[in-house]
Structure formats: structure tokens, C-alpha cells
C-alpha positions in Angstrom: -53.8 32.6 -64.0 -50.0 33.0 -64.7 -48.7 36.4 -65.4 -45.7 36.4 -68.0 -42.3 36.8 -66.5 -41.4 40.5 -66.0 -37.6 41.1 -65.5 -38.3 44.6 -64.2 -40.5 43.1 -61.5 -37.8 40.5 -60.6 -35.3 43.4 -60.3 -37.8 45.3 -58.0 -38.3 42.2 -55.8 -34.5 41.5 -55.6 -33.8 45.1 -54.7 -36.5 45.0 -51.9 -35.0 41.8 -50.5 -31.5 43.2 -50.7 -32.8 46.0 -48.5 -33.9 43.4 -46.0 -30.3 42.2 -45.5 -29.9 43.5 -42.0 -33.3 42.1 -40.9 -32.5 38.7 -42.5 -29.2 38.6 -40.6 -30.9 39.5 -37.4 -33.6 36.9 -37.8 -31.1 34.2 -38.7 -28.9 35.2 -35.8 -31.8 34.7 -33.4 -32.7 31.3 -35.0 -29.1 30.1 -35.0 -28.8 31.0 -31.3 -31.2 28.2 -30.5 -29.6 24.8 -30.1 -32.9 23.3 -31.4 -32.0 19.6 -31.7 -35.2 17.6 -31.4 -35.4 15.1 -28.6 -31.9 15.8 -27.3 -31.4 16.0 -23.6 -30.4 19.5 -22.6 -31.8 21.1 -25.7 -35.5 21.2 -24.6 -35.6 24.9 -23.8 -33.8 26.0 -27.0 -36.0 23.7 -29.0 -39.2 25.2 -27.5 -37.8 28.7 -28.0 -37.2 28.0 -31.7 -40.7 26.8 -32.1 -42.1 29.8 -30.3 -40.0 32.2 -32.4 -41.2 30.5 -35.6 -44.8 30.8 -34.6 -44.4 34.5 -33.9 -42.6 35.1 -37.1 -45.4 33.5 -39.1 -47.9 35.5 -37.2 -46.0 38.7 -38.0 -46.1 37.7 -41.6 -49.9 38.0 -41.5 -50.7 34.3 -41.4 -53.1 32.4 -39.1 -50.8 30.2 -37.1 -51.3 27.0 -35.2 -48.7 24.8 -33.5 -49.2 21.1 -33.6 -47.6 18.7 -31.1 -46.9 15.5 -33.0 -46.6 11.9 -32.1 -42.7 12.0 -31.8 -42.9 15.0 -29.4 -42.0 17.5 -32.0 -43.8 20.8 -32.7 -44.9 21.5 -36.3 -45.8 25.2 -36.9 -48.3 25.9 -39.7 -49.3 29.4 -40.8 -52.0 29.8 -43.5 -53.9 32.4 -45.5 -56.9 31.4 -47.6 -56.8 31.8 -51.4 -58.8 34.4 -53.3 -61.8 32.9 -55.2 -60.6 30.5 -57.9 -56.9 30.8 -57.0 -54.5 27.9 -56.2 -52.7 27.3 -52.9 -49.0 27.0 -52.4 -47.3 25.3 -49.5 -43.9 26.6 -48.4 -41.8 24.2 -46.3 -38.7 24.4 -44.2 -37.6 23.1 -40.7 -36.2 24.7 -37.6 -34.6 21.7 -36.0 -30.9 21.0 -36.5 -28.3 18.3 -36.2 -26.0 18.5 -33.2 -23.1 20.9 -33.6 -20.6 18.5 -32.2 -17.4 19.5 -30.6 -17.3 23.3 -30.5 -13.5 23.2 -30.8 -13.9 22.1 -34.4 -15.7 25.3 -35.2 -13.8 28.5 -36.1 -16.5 30.5 -34.3 -19.3 29.7 -31.8 -21.8 27.5 -33.7 -24.7 29.2 -32.1 -23.6 32.8 -32.8 -24.1 33.7 -36.4 -20.8 35.1 -37.6 -19.9 36.8 -40.8 -16.6 35.8 -42.3 -15.3 36.2 -45.8 -18.8 37.1 -47.1 -20.5 34.1 -45.6 -22.6 33.6 -42.5 -21.5 30.8 -40.2 -23.5 28.9 -37.6 -25.3 25.6 -37.1 -28.5 25.6 -39.2 -27.4 28.7 -41.1 -28.1 26.8 -44.3 -29.9 23.7 -43.2 -32.6 24.7 -42.7 -32.9 28.0 -40.8 -31.5 29.9 -43.8 -34.4 28.6 -45.8 -36.9 29.6 -43.2 -35.7 33.2 -43.2 -35.6 33.1 -47.0 -39.4 32.3 -47.1 -40.1 35.1 -44.7 -38.1 37.6 -46.8 -39.9 36.5 -49.9 -43.3 37.0 -48.3 -42.4 40.5 -47.1 -41.3 41.4 -50.6 -44.6 40.0 -52.1 -46.7 42.0 -49.6 -44.6 45.2 -50.3 -45.0 45.0 -54.1 -48.7 44.2 -54.6 -49.4 41.0 -52.7 -50.7 37.7 -54.1 -54.1 36.1 -54.5 -52.7 32.6 -53.7 -53.6 30.6 -50.7 -50.5 30.2 -48.6 -49.6 27.4 -46.2 -46.2 28.0 -44.4 -45.2 24.7 -42.8 -42.1 24.6 -40.5 -41.2 21.1 -39.3 -39.6 20.4 -35.9 -38.0 16.9 -36.3 -36.8 16.6 -39.9 -33.2 15.8 -38.8 -34.5 12.9 -36.6 -36.7 11.3 -39.4 -39.8 13.5 -39.4 -42.1 10.8 -38.1 -44.2 13.3 -36.3 -45.0 15.4 -39.3 -45.7 12.3 -41.5 -48.2 11.1 -38.9 -49.8 14.6 -38.8 -50.1 14.5 -42.6 -51.8 11.1 -42.5 -54.2 12.1 -39.7 -55.0 15.6 -40.9 -54.2 15.9 -44.7 -56.4 19.0 -45.0 -53.7 21.0 -43.1 -51.3 20.4 -46.0 -53.5 20.4 -49.1 -51.9 22.5 -51.9 -51.6 22.7 -55.6 -47.9 23.5 -55.6 -45.4 22.5 -52.8 -42.1 24.4 -52.5 -39.7 22.4 -50.3 -36.8 24.6 -49.4 -34.4 22.1 -47.9 -31.9 21.7 -50.6 -29.9 24.1 -52.7 -27.8 25.0 -55.7 -25.2 23.0 -57.6 -22.8 25.9 -56.8 -23.0 29.5 -55.6 -24.8 31.5 -58.2 -26.2 28.5 -60.1 -30.0 28.3 -59.8 -31.0 24.7 -59.3 -34.0 22.4 -58.8 -33.5 19.0 -57.3 -35.5 16.4 -59.2 -34.7 13.1 -57.4 -34.0 12.0 -53.9 -32.7 8.6 -52.7 -34.6 6.7 -50.1 -32.9 4.6 -47.6 -32.7 3.0 -44.2 -30.5 2.7 -41.1 -29.0 -0.8 -40.7 -27.2 -2.1 -37.7 -25.2 -5.3 -38.2 -23.7 -7.2 -35.2 -21.3 -10.1 -35.3 -20.8 -12.5 -32.4 -18.1 -15.2 -32.4 -17.3 -16.0 -28.7 -19.1 -16.2 -25.4 -16.7 -13.7 -24.0 -13.4 -11.9 -25.1 -10.4 -14.2 -24.7 -6.8 -13.5 -23.8 -5.0 -12.9 -27.2 -1.8 -14.6 -26.1 -3.6 -17.8 -25.0 -6.2 -18.0 -27.8 -5.3 -15.5 -30.5 -4.7 -17.1 -33.9 -7.3 -19.8 -33.5 -10.1 -18.0 -31.8 -12.5 -16.3 -34.3 -12.1 -12.5 -34.0 -15.5 -10.7 -34.2 -13.9 -7.5 -35.5 -12.0 -9.3 -38.2 -15.2 -11.1 -39.2 -17.2 -7.8 -39.4 -14.4 -6.1 -41.4 -14.6 -8.9 -44.0 -18.4 -8.5 -44.2 -18.1 -4.8 -44.7 -15.4 -5.1 -47.3 -17.7 -7.3 -49.3 -20.0 -4.3 -49.9 -17.5 -2.7 -52.2 -15.6 -3.9 -55.2 -11.9 -3.1 -56.0 -12.9 0.3 -57.4 -14.8 1.3 -54.3 -18.2 0.8 -56.0 -21.1 -0.4 -53.8 -22.0 -4.1 -54.2 -25.1 -5.8 -52.9 -25.7 -9.4 -54.1 -28.8 -9.5 -56.3 -29.2 -5.7 -56.7 -28.3 -3.7 -59.8 -25.7 -1.2 -58.8 -24.8 0.0 -62.3 -27.4 2.8 -62.8 -26.6 5.7 -65.1 -27.7 9.3 -64.4 -29.4 10.8 -67.4 -29.6 14.4 -66.3 -27.1 17.2 -66.2 -23.5 16.0 -65.3 -21.6 16.3 -62.1 -17.9 16.2 -63.1 -15.2 14.5 -61.2 -13.4 17.8 -60.7 -16.4 19.5 -59.2 -17.2 16.5 -57.0 -13.6 16.3 -55.7 -13.7 20.0 -54.8 -17.2 19.9 -53.3 -16.4 16.7 -51.2 -13.0 18.0 -50.1 -11.2 14.8 -51.2 -7.6 14.8 -50.1 -4.8 15.0 -52.6 -3.9 11.6 -54.0 -7.1 10.0 -52.8 -9.3 8.6 -55.6 -13.0 9.4 -56.4 -14.7 6.0 -56.2 -15.4 4.1 -59.4 -13.6 3.6 -62.7 -12.9 6.2 -65.4 -16.3 5.2 -66.9 -18.2 5.9 -63.6 -19.4 9.4 -63.1 -20.1 10.9 -59.7 -23.7 11.6 -60.7 -24.2 7.9 -61.4 -22.9 6.9 -58.0 -24.6 9.5 -55.9 -27.9 10.0 -57.7 -28.6 6.8 -59.7 -27.2 3.9 -57.7 -27.6 2.4 -54.2 -24.9 3.3 -51.7 -23.9 2.0 -48.3 -21.9 4.1 -45.9 -20.4 2.8 -42.6 -21.5 5.6 -40.3 -20.5 4.0 -37.0 -18.4 1.1 -35.7 -18.3 -0.3 -32.2 -15.8 -2.7 -30.6 -13.3 -2.0 -27.9 -12.3 1.7 -27.9 -8.5 2.2 -28.6 -8.1 3.9 -25.3 -9.5 0.9 -23.5 -7.8 -1.8 -25.5 -6.6 -4.9 -23.7 -4.9 -8.0 -25.1 -8.1 -9.9 -25.9 -9.7 -11.4 -28.9 -13.0 -9.5 -29.4 -16.2 -11.5 -29.0 -18.6 -9.0 -30.6 -18.5 -6.1 -33.0 -21.2 -3.8 -34.5 -21.5 -1.4 -37.4 -24.2 1.2 -38.3 -24.8 1.3 -42.0 -26.6 4.0 -43.9 -28.3 2.7 -47.0 -29.3 5.0 -49.9 -31.7 3.8 -52.6 -32.3 5.7 -55.9 -35.6 6.2 -57.7 -36.7 3.2 -59.6 -35.8 0.8 -56.8 -37.9 -0.3 -53.8 -36.2 0.2 -50.5 -37.7 -2.9 -48.9 -36.5 -5.1 -51.7 -33.0 -3.7 -51.5 -33.0 -4.2 -47.7 -34.0 -7.8 -48.2 -31.0 -8.4 -50.5 -28.7 -6.4 -48.2 -29.6 -8.5 -45.2 -29.0 -11.7 -47.1 -25.7 -10.4 -48.4 -24.5 -9.5 -44.8 -25.4 -13.0 -43.6 -24.0 -14.9 -46.6 -20.6 -13.1 -46.4 -20.0 -13.8 -42.8 -16.8 -15.8 -42.4 -16.1 -18.8 -40.1 -19.7 -19.3 -39.2 -19.9 -16.1 -37.3 -23.3 -15.2 -35.9 -24.9 -12.2 -37.6 -27.9 -10.2 -36.4 -29.4 -7.3 -38.4 -31.6 -4.5 -37.2 -33.4 -2.1 -39.6 -35.0 1.2 -39.0 -36.0 4.6 -40.5 -37.0 3.1 -43.9 -38.0 5.5 -46.7 -38.5 5.1 -50.4 -36.9 7.3 -53.1 -38.6 10.2 -54.8 -38.7 11.6 -58.3 -40.3 14.9 -59.2 -42.1 15.8 -62.4 -40.9 19.3 -63.2 -42.8 19.6 -66.5 -45.9 21.0 -65.0 -46.9 24.7 -65.2 -46.0 25.7 -61.6 -42.5 24.2 -61.7 -41.9 25.5 -65.2 -42.7 29.0 -63.9 -40.5 28.5 -60.8 -37.6 27.4 -63.1 -38.1 30.6 -65.1 -38.2 32.7 -61.9 -35.0 31.2 -60.6 -33.2 31.8 -63.9 -34.4 35.4 -63.9 -33.5 36.1 -60.3 -29.9 34.9 -61.0 -29.9 36.4 -64.5 -28.5 33.2 -65.9 -31.1 32.2 -68.5 -31.1 28.6 -67.3 -32.0 26.7 -64.2 -29.9 23.5 -63.6 -31.6 20.3 -62.6 -29.7 17.8 -60.4 -30.4 14.7 -58.3 -29.6 14.3 -54.6 -28.2 11.4 -52.8 -30.0 12.5 -49.7 -33.5 11.8 -48.5 -36.5 14.0 -47.5 -39.1 11.4 -46.5 -41.9 14.0 -46.4 -41.7 14.5 -50.1 -42.8 11.0 -50.9 -45.6 11.2 -48.2 -46.8 14.5 -49.8 -46.7 13.0 -53.3 -48.7 10.0 -52.2 -51.3 12.1 -50.3 -51.6 14.7 -53.1 -50.6 13.1 -56.4 -51.8 16.0 -58.5 -49.6 18.6 -56.6 -46.4 19.8 -58.2 -43.5 19.5 -55.8 -40.3 21.6 -56.1 -37.1 21.0 -54.1 -34.7 23.9 -53.9 -33.1 26.3 -51.4 -30.2 28.3 -50.2 -27.7 25.5 -49.6 -24.8 24.8 -51.9 -21.6 22.7 -51.5 -19.6 25.4 -49.6 -22.3 25.3 -46.9 -20.9 22.0 -45.6 -24.3 21.2 -43.9 -24.1 18.8 -40.9 -20.4 19.6 -40.5 -18.4 22.1 -38.4 -18.4 25.6 -39.9 -21.7 25.2 -41.6 -22.4 28.4 -43.5 -24.7 30.2 -46.0 -23.9 32.8 -48.6 -26.3 35.6 -48.0 -26.5 36.3 -51.8 -28.2 32.8 -52.1 -30.9 33.8 -49.6 -31.5 37.0 -51.5 -31.6 35.4 -55.0 -33.7 32.4 -54.0 -36.1 34.7 -52.1 -36.5 36.9 -55.1 -37.3 33.9 -57.3 -39.9 32.6 -54.8 -41.5 36.1 -54.5 -41.7 36.4 -58.3 -43.3 32.9 -58.5 -45.9 33.8 -55.8 -46.9 36.9 -57.6 -46.9 35.5 -61.1 -48.7 32.3 -60.1 -51.1 34.4 -58.0 -52.0 36.7 -60.9 -50.6 39.9 -59.4 
């Protein structure tokens, strides 16, 4: 049963959660203090501590908690409460693992000490995704303080999302009953901008591709052989250049890279600001290409790593080998395996001078598209709009990937899946000075609490 939206109740929930601000900061401070990178040498103790903290937090929330060691060595923490008779079950998702903080010198403050500055909270994982974890906890406390819910609850916190999530997907395949729910709220995304409630409706799939070019048995003296000897770096640069046209648009032979986004727009001005593009540097594409087309509706290839001789170790020699790591993104409507087949053929066919090309492929995932027309997500959209007092919830795509969403959709095709959260462009997730706006935690938690009560008939 769905209870009609009550703005007075939304206000009451938001006020309760605003009153939790100090507790939310304290919880997030503790979580951020853990350098919880999965499978990273030197991070084992912090990773284990983050898992233990999460298990205790879910226990304190009144859930029955179990920690599951998965096949990739990660720990998934699952708390649950059974539904009242005839009531549906909602799964709440977030993750406690993080990407490495990188060079601390690039941070304004210690990445593992949550720091308030200019109204924002800074620290690794503050937005992605520990901020979403504490958001769920705040929402549950507000629900319990204002009448409870008859819903069944599954609170799933993953431990290796940033390293591909293989462990959780294997657990899902082996024990689907642990995850079975009627509505799945994946808090690992966020708003189009601060104060703009947003649901993400599409995710690109993708893969990691390593391409290696070999031209010589060994590097050769550039004075004796340079000019006639085939340079492996130059060969690889030519291959990589063939993956973009003169306007910077992705090109893969045999693949349609001209898709058009049919949802709400993402203007060039907003994209330039969000991406931090330097003055005088162009947004990729022509005047007719919109950023939403290029990041949500088309394949994309990013060169994320390049290996040859480091500049500091350079000698006067023609390189014999060079490698590049490519990150492929594939939009809904395309099959990742098919795009990969064409990409591999493209890389080989564009190799100059008969250079030898090898291609390694890993971390393959397909794209995802959500149906947000169902009753649960319709209600969640209303709750988000009411919590922000905007009258409208924006819908956007995402160029990123959350492989678990597709696995859940395939396992539970009738479940409604929402993607949302406390992140927004100023959060600069995965970068130095990652941050979260605490108002986003409060508003999203109020919306989630209102959903849990309305969907639960309280």
C-alpha cells in the first residue's frame, strides 16, 4: 500500500535528519579515516576495520547482520529485517571501499581526515560512497523515530565496487535469496547539481583494454638507426589517434558512434564548468553534438595509461615496444562484446608499418537502462522533489558503470531499480579534494525516509 505524499511528514523527516548533522559528521569522519581500498597492499587493516564498522552500524540500526567473504577476497555486509505480512521488501545499497587517494600533496587537507571547508566536507570517500552509506543510516533512524515502516529491509554494503565488484556478483549468483527485493535503491550516484534532485536512468557498460605495439627485437641507438627503424611509440600514437575524428569524437570502425540522448539536456556551459575544462580548450564534438549525446548515448574511449620509456629515464634509442590502457564505455542499446570485437579489429587494422599488435581485454560489463515508470520509482521521484521542494526530479544518464545493476536486473527482472545519491559534480569523486555537501546527505536521506514510510504504509 502507498500512502499519498504528505509534505508535512517530509518536513518532519528533514528536520529530524538535520538534527542528526553532528552524528552524520561523526560517522562519516570515522568511515573516511579508513583507507579502505580493496586488495591494496598496506590497506588490509583499514579495509577490515571499515567492514567491521559497517557491520556494527547496521546492527545498531536494528538489523540482523551477516558478513560474507566473497570470491575476490572482499567482505560484503548485509543487514536485514523481514517484512510485515503482505508488505514488499526494499534493498538499500552502498559500498565502503574507495579508490586510492593518490599523492597526499595534491589534497588541501588530509584525505583520511574529514574536514569542513566552505560548507563542504572533504575526504576520500566522502561522496563515493561512504557519504551514501551514512545517508542510508540517517534515513533509517528518521524512519524509526517517526513511526517506522512495515517494509522488509535489506541493507547491502559492498566491499570491492571500485575494483570491479566481482565478489558481490558471484555472491548474487550463488545466493540470490540474500538480495531478493521488490525495489532496489542504489545510492552510488547523485544529483545533476547541488540542490537538483536527480535519478540516473542509464549507465554505460564497458571494458578495460590494453593494446601493445612491438616493432623491434630491442631498442636501437637513435643516431645509428633513427629515421628508418620503426618507432613503437610513434606507431601506437597513430593507432590511438585513429580512435578520434578531427572534432575529438570517438571513432570505432563498424560501430555507430552518432547516438542522440533523448532525455533532459546537459548544456555545454554546464559540462564545461562541471568538467573543469581550461579556458580556450574546446568541448569535444561539433556545434551539433551535445555533451549528453557524447557521455550518455555514444561509445567512448579514454586513454587511461601509456607506457614506454619514462622521461626521466630517456636515452637516445628508438623504442621497441609501447603499451596503452584504454577504458571503453558502451551506452544502452549496444552489446559490449560486439563493440569490443570491432575495437580490436580497428586497433589491428590501423597499425602502421606492419607493427605487431596484441590486445588484452578485461572487466567487461554491459550497459544498463532503468524503467522509472513503475509505482516505486514514481513514488521515489515524488519524494525527492518534495524533500528538495522543487516540484520536479531531473532524470539523467551516466557515462559510468555499476555492473551490479545489470546483474540485479537479470536476477530480479520484476524489481524496480533506482540509481541516485549524494554525489554531484562539485564532489570530484576519484580525484584529490573529493567532497560532499552535507545538505545533499540531509535532503536525499529525507527523501529516502519518506519513501520507506509511504511505500511501507506508515
